C-alpha positions, 0 to 999 in steps of 0.5 A: 621179353624185349630181345626174343627170337622170331619163331615164324617164317611166315604170317597167315592173314585172316581178313575178318569179313562176313561171308555174305558181304565178301563178294560186295567187298571184292567188287568195292575194292576192285572199283576203288583200285581201278579208279585209283589207277585210272585217276592217278595215272591220268594225272601223271600223264597230263602233267608229263605231256603238258608243259603248262602244268610243269610248275611247283603246284603240279609237281606236288600233285604229281608226287601225291599221285605216285604215293597214292598209286604205290599205296593202293597197289601195295594193299588192294590186290593182295586183299582181293586175292585173300578174299577170293582165293584165301591166299593168306600165308605171307612170307615174313620178309614180304610181310615186313616190306608191306608193313614198311610201305604202308607206314612210310607212305602214310607218313610221307603223305601226311607231310605232303598234305602240309607242304601242299597247303603251305604252297597254296598259302604262299600263292594266295598270301604272297602271290608276287613273291611266289615264283621266288619262294616256291620253285621246282628245286624247293618242291623236290627238296621238300619231298626228299625231306618228307621221305627222310623224316619218315624213315626215322620212325620206320627204322625204329618200327623195323627194329621193334618188329625183329624183337617180337616173338610169335610163340602163340600164333602167327595168324594176323586177324587183319587184311594186310600186314600191320604193325599194331596187329603184330604186336597184339598177337605177339608174346611180348608185353612191353608197352613200348611197342604200342606207346611208340606208335601212339607217340608217332601218331600224336607228333607226326599226325597232330603236328602236320594236321595242325600246320595244314589247318593253320595254313588253310585258316590263313587262306580263309582269312584272305578270302574274306577280304575278297570283294567278289561274292563269287570269288569268296565262294570259290575259295571256300568251296576248295578249302572245304573239299580239301579239308574233308579229304585231309580229315578222312585221311587223318582222323581214322588213322589217328584214332586207330593208332593213338587209342591202343597206346593209351590203353583203349582196346578197339575191337578188331572190326573197328580197328580194321574199318578205321585203318582200311577206310583211311588207307584206301579211300584217299588215294581214289579221292585225291585226284578228284579233289586236287586235280580234276576240279582244277581249271588248268588240269581240266583244260590239259585233259581236254587238250590231250583227248581233243587237241583243243585247249580252252585257255592258257592261264593257270588256275593258281588260286588253289 
């Protein structure tokens, strides 16, 4: 039925983790969350306090830090409570809010990765024109557009969820409220619910990933023209680490979202692992890759904690 009435007022989350590894999982989640909060708050604090970092590149990094904080705060505390205290019932409205935030923040982050890649592309390929092409205004306009683009498929998802009927069970075999899991346990057999998920994953996911890889490819071409061996090594080291964290975000999510729409049913454990890894690990790793390896960010942190700054120049290569 495509216009079925929702029959539940709450969902029951059932995080399928073996009892013998529950304690380890809770500790791992706690470490990931504390590292996420500390790393991203430090990034935001440094950018706010140091005027040398109030540039377009660091505005992007600050926006990424906000998204990562919201993302893991939306997920990890509830997952830990579920594993520790079995507080599994979630009101219907709260479940939809969590689902909305997960999808919305993932789509915005995908587009933000692309904007950050093209920001570095312009900085490396057109360094003299960079101040005119990339300004604070264009950065905030880009972030606004990312949120608007993300809201379009999210509107469709929310409409689809209201059409689902949970007449057999309201138990979601998952660690947080997830759209695909809701579709699987519902009484609705219409293929549109999962095919739309796959379509968005292909168009938004593949599209932004391809654009990101193209921009890094152009940067790599420019790096090959650098006469200094040390300069080449530095650029390629940054490129490889950036691509690794981007792929850690993209590939598991695209695998988990595209295959069900193509008729390939993943096991609950495989699906859970793919989505959870891609969802909670990048917010912890992003500050390390995009911020703490940056010379100017390291100098700003040193200035805050010691009162000394080693160099005033911004490391604008990557």
